[in-house]
DRENLUMSE-475211 format. One record per residue (C-alpha): residue in one letter; x, y, z. Coordinates in Angstrom, 1 decimal. Layout:
REM DRENLUMSE-475211
+------+--------+--------+--------+
: resn :     xx :     yy :     zz :
+------+--------+--------+--------+
:    A :      X :      Y :      Z :
...
+------+--------+--------+--------+
***
This chain:
REM DRENLUMSE-475211
+------+--------+--------+--------+
: resn :     xx :     yy :     zz :
+------+--------+--------+--------+
:    X :  -21.1 :    6.0 :    7.8 :
:    X :  -18.9 :    3.3 :    7.1 :
:    X :  -15.1 :    3.7 :    7.7 :
:    X :  -13.1 :    5.1 :    4.6 :
:    X :  -11.3 :    2.4 :    2.8 :
:    X :   -7.5 :    2.9 :    1.9 :
:    X :   -8.6 :    4.2 :   -1.7 :
:    X :  -11.1 :    6.5 :   -0.2 :
:    X :   -8.4 :    7.9 :    2.1 :
:    X :   -6.0 :    8.4 :   -0.7 :
:    X :   -8.8 :   10.1 :   -3.0 :
:    X :   -9.8 :   12.6 :   -0.1 :
:    X :   -6.2 :   13.3 :    0.5 :
:    X :   -5.7 :   14.3 :   -3.4 :
:    X :   -8.7 :   16.4 :   -3.2 :
:    X :   -7.5 :   18.0 :   -0.1 :
:    X :   -4.6 :   19.4 :   -2.2 :
:    X :   -6.9 :   20.4 :   -4.8 :
:    X :   -9.8 :   19.7 :   -7.2 :
:    X :   -9.2 :   17.3 :   -9.8 :
:    X :  -10.9 :   14.5 :  -12.0 :
:    X :  -10.8 :   10.9 :  -11.3 :
:    X :   -8.3 :   10.0 :  -14.0 :
:    X :   -5.9 :   12.7 :  -12.7 :
:    X :   -6.1 :   11.3 :   -9.2 :
:    X :   -5.4 :    7.9 :  -10.9 :
:    X :   -2.3 :    9.2 :  -12.5 :
:    X :   -1.1 :   10.8 :   -9.6 :
:    X :   -1.6 :    8.0 :   -7.3 :
:    X :    0.6 :    6.0 :   -9.6 :
:    X :    3.3 :    8.9 :  -10.1 :
:    X :    3.6 :    8.8 :   -6.6 :
:    X :    4.2 :    5.4 :   -6.1 :
:    X :    0.9 :    4.9 :   -3.9 :
:    X :    0.3 :    1.4 :   -5.5 :
:    X :    3.1 :    0.3 :   -2.9 :
:    X :    0.4 :    1.3 :   -0.1 :
:    X :   -2.9 :    0.4 :   -1.6 :
:    X :   -4.3 :   -1.4 :   -4.6 :
:    X :   -4.6 :    1.5 :   -7.3 :
:    X :   -6.9 :    0.5 :  -10.1 :
:    X :   -8.6 :    3.2 :  -12.6 :
:    X :  -12.0 :    1.6 :  -12.3 :
:    X :  -11.8 :    1.5 :   -8.2 :
:    X :  -10.7 :    5.0 :   -8.0 :
:    X :  -13.8 :    5.9 :  -10.2 :
:    X :  -16.1 :    3.7 :   -8.1 :
:    X :  -14.8 :    5.4 :   -4.8 :
:    X :  -15.3 :    8.9 :   -5.9 :
:    X :  -19.0 :    8.1 :   -6.9 :
:    X :  -19.6 :    6.4 :   -3.6 :
:    X :  -17.6 :    9.4 :   -1.6 :
:    X :  -20.0 :   11.6 :   -3.9 :
:    X :  -23.1 :    9.6 :   -2.6 :
:    X :  -21.8 :   10.2 :    1.1 :
:    X :  -21.3 :   13.9 :    0.3 :
:    X :  -17.7 :   13.7 :    1.2 :
:    X :  -17.0 :   14.9 :   -2.3 :
:    X :  -18.8 :   17.1 :   -4.6 :
:    X :  -18.7 :   17.8 :   -8.4 :
:    X :  -17.5 :   21.4 :   -9.3 :
:    X :  -17.4 :   21.3 :  -13.0 :
:    X :  -16.9 :   19.1 :  -16.3 :
:    X :  -14.5 :   19.7 :  -18.8 :
:    X :  -13.8 :   18.3 :  -22.0 :
:    X :  -10.5 :   18.3 :  -24.0 :
:    X :  -10.5 :   17.7 :  -27.8 :
:    X :  -11.8 :   14.3 :  -28.5 :
:    X :  -11.6 :   13.1 :  -24.9 :
:    X :  -14.6 :   12.0 :  -22.7 :
:    X :  -15.9 :   14.9 :  -20.5 :
:    X :  -14.3 :   14.5 :  -17.0 :
:    X :  -15.9 :   15.6 :  -13.9 :
:    X :  -13.8 :   17.5 :  -11.5 :
:    X :  -14.3 :   16.9 :   -7.9 :
:    X :  -13.6 :   18.8 :   -4.6 :
:    X :  -13.6 :   17.6 :   -1.1 :
:    X :  -16.6 :   18.9 :    1.4 :
:    X :  -16.3 :   19.8 :    4.7 :
:    X :  -17.8 :   16.8 :    5.6 :
:    X :  -15.2 :   14.8 :    3.7 :
:    X :  -12.3 :   16.7 :    5.2 :
:    X :  -13.6 :   15.8 :    8.7 :
:    X :  -14.1 :   12.2 :    7.7 :
:    X :  -10.5 :   12.0 :    6.3 :
:    X :   -9.1 :   13.6 :    9.6 :
:    X :  -11.0 :   11.4 :   11.8 :
:    X :  -10.0 :    8.0 :    9.7 :
:    X :   -6.4 :    9.1 :    9.6 :
:    X :   -6.2 :    9.7 :   13.3 :
:    X :   -7.9 :    6.5 :   14.2 :
:    X :   -5.8 :    4.3 :   11.8 :
:    X :   -2.4 :    6.0 :   13.3 :
:    X :   -3.7 :    5.7 :   16.9 :
:    X :   -5.4 :    2.0 :   17.0 :
:    X :   -3.4 :   -0.9 :   15.8 :
:    X :   -5.5 :   -3.2 :   13.7 :
:    X :   -4.5 :   -6.8 :   12.7 :
:    X :   -5.1 :   -6.9 :    8.9 :
:    X :   -4.8 :  -10.7 :    8.3 :
:    X :   -2.1 :  -10.6 :    5.8 :
:    X :   -1.6 :  -13.9 :    3.7 :
:    X :    2.2 :  -14.3 :    4.5 :
:    X :    1.9 :  -15.1 :    8.1 :
:    X :   -0.6 :  -17.7 :    7.6 :
:    X :    1.7 :  -19.4 :    4.7 :
:    X :    4.3 :  -19.2 :    7.3 :
:    X :    2.3 :  -20.9 :    9.9 :
:    X :    1.7 :  -23.7 :    7.5 :
:    X :    5.0 :  -24.2 :    6.0 :
:    X :    5.8 :  -27.2 :    7.8 :
:    X :    3.6 :  -28.9 :    5.2 :
:    X :    6.3 :  -28.4 :    2.6 :
:    X :    9.7 :  -30.2 :    2.9 :
:    X :   12.4 :  -28.3 :    4.4 :
:    X :   14.5 :  -27.9 :    1.3 :
:    X :   11.4 :  -26.5 :   -0.8 :
:    X :   10.7 :  -24.1 :    2.3 :
:    X :   14.2 :  -22.9 :    2.1 :
:    X :   14.3 :  -22.2 :   -1.6 :
:    X :   11.0 :  -20.3 :   -1.3 :
:    X :   12.1 :  -18.3 :    1.6 :
:    X :   15.4 :  -17.5 :   -0.2 :
:    X :   13.5 :  -16.5 :   -3.1 :
:    X :   11.4 :  -14.2 :   -0.9 :
:    X :   14.7 :  -12.4 :    0.7 :
:    X :   15.7 :  -12.0 :   -2.8 :
:    X :   12.6 :  -10.1 :   -3.8 :
:    X :   12.4 :   -8.4 :   -0.4 :
:    X :   16.1 :   -6.9 :   -1.2 :
:    X :   15.1 :   -5.7 :   -4.4 :
:    X :   12.1 :   -3.8 :   -2.8 :
:    X :   14.6 :   -2.4 :   -0.3 :
:    X :   16.7 :   -1.5 :   -3.2 :
:    X :   13.8 :    0.3 :   -5.2 :
:    X :   12.8 :    2.0 :   -1.8 :
:    X :   16.4 :    3.2 :   -1.2 :
:    X :   16.2 :    4.8 :   -5.0 :
:    X :   13.0 :    6.4 :   -4.1 :
:    X :   14.0 :    7.9 :   -0.8 :
:    X :   17.1 :    9.1 :   -2.5 :
:    X :   15.3 :   10.7 :   -5.5 :
:    X :   12.7 :   12.5 :   -3.2 :
:    X :   15.6 :   13.9 :   -0.9 :
:    X :   17.4 :   15.4 :   -4.1 :
:    X :   14.2 :   17.0 :   -5.1 :
:    X :   13.7 :   18.6 :   -2.0 :
:    X :   10.3 :   16.9 :   -1.1 :
:    X :    9.4 :   17.5 :    2.3 :
:    X :    9.9 :   14.6 :    4.6 :
:    X :    6.2 :   14.4 :    5.9 :
:    X :    5.1 :   13.6 :    2.3 :
:    X :    7.7 :   10.5 :    2.1 :
:    X :    8.5 :    9.2 :    5.3 :
:    X :    6.3 :    6.3 :    4.8 :
:    X :    8.8 :    5.0 :    2.1 :
:    X :   11.2 :    4.7 :    5.1 :
:    X :    8.3 :    2.9 :    7.1 :
:    X :    8.1 :    0.4 :    4.3 :
:    X :   11.9 :    0.0 :    3.8 :
:    X :   12.4 :   -0.6 :    7.4 :
:    X :    9.5 :   -3.4 :    7.4 :
:    X :   11.1 :   -5.1 :    4.4 :
:    X :   14.5 :   -5.0 :    6.1 :
:    X :   13.3 :   -6.6 :    9.4 :
:    X :   11.3 :   -9.4 :    7.5 :
:    X :   14.4 :  -10.1 :    5.2 :
:    X :   16.6 :  -10.2 :    8.2 :
:    X :   14.2 :  -12.3 :   10.3 :
:    X :   13.6 :  -14.7 :    7.3 :
:    X :   17.3 :  -15.1 :    6.7 :
:    X :   17.6 :  -16.3 :   10.1 :
:    X :   15.1 :  -18.7 :    9.8 :
:    X :   16.7 :  -20.3 :    6.6 :
:    X :   20.0 :  -20.7 :    8.6 :
:    X :   18.1 :  -22.2 :   11.4 :
:    X :   16.4 :  -24.7 :    9.1 :
:    X :   19.4 :  -25.4 :    7.6 :
:    X :   21.5 :  -25.9 :   10.5 :
:    X :   18.7 :  -28.0 :   11.9 :
:    X :   18.6 :  -25.8 :   15.2 :
:    X :   14.9 :  -25.5 :   13.8 :
:    X :   13.7 :  -29.1 :   13.3 :
:    X :   11.4 :  -29.6 :   10.6 :
:    X :    8.5 :  -32.0 :   10.9 :
:    X :    7.2 :  -32.3 :    7.4 :
:    X :    6.4 :  -35.9 :    6.4 :
:    X :    5.7 :  -37.1 :    3.0 :
:    X :    2.1 :  -38.3 :    2.5 :
:    X :    3.6 :  -40.8 :   -0.1 :
+------+--------+--------+--------+
***
């Protein structure tokens, strides 16, 4: 059996809470701001549920129809699904894996841009990171006032810590480029 995708993990985790249909899963993921962690698309959730059912990690437990809405199949996690979720969470927590994000590649090639353009782009990224930090601060404050147990949201603090570290590091890089402490090798081809 292949490793669970991040969406597969999220679906199984939701079904570990209670049985539900795919659209309800999608709504819950969005309301919990899980789209900060995974790419949440309605079609992907439906496809993931079908794939997990094919692997016998989830099973249909009933079909409902409310008014003119289409039929909705309710799913529950199986014992195999619970075991697969626990294994995947354990492995993902324990073993660092480099995920090849785009930003480090762009940084490694930034010398192909003029220094002033690179600074401008980095300053804009710093501003956007600060907006993320502010949003995460608001989310953390909200869940604290709602008395949500920290185990359910401490990932927001992790994301905030990452964003602050990146913001601060980039600010240092901008200052070093501007002060010429970081020589910039860009040469115009024109």
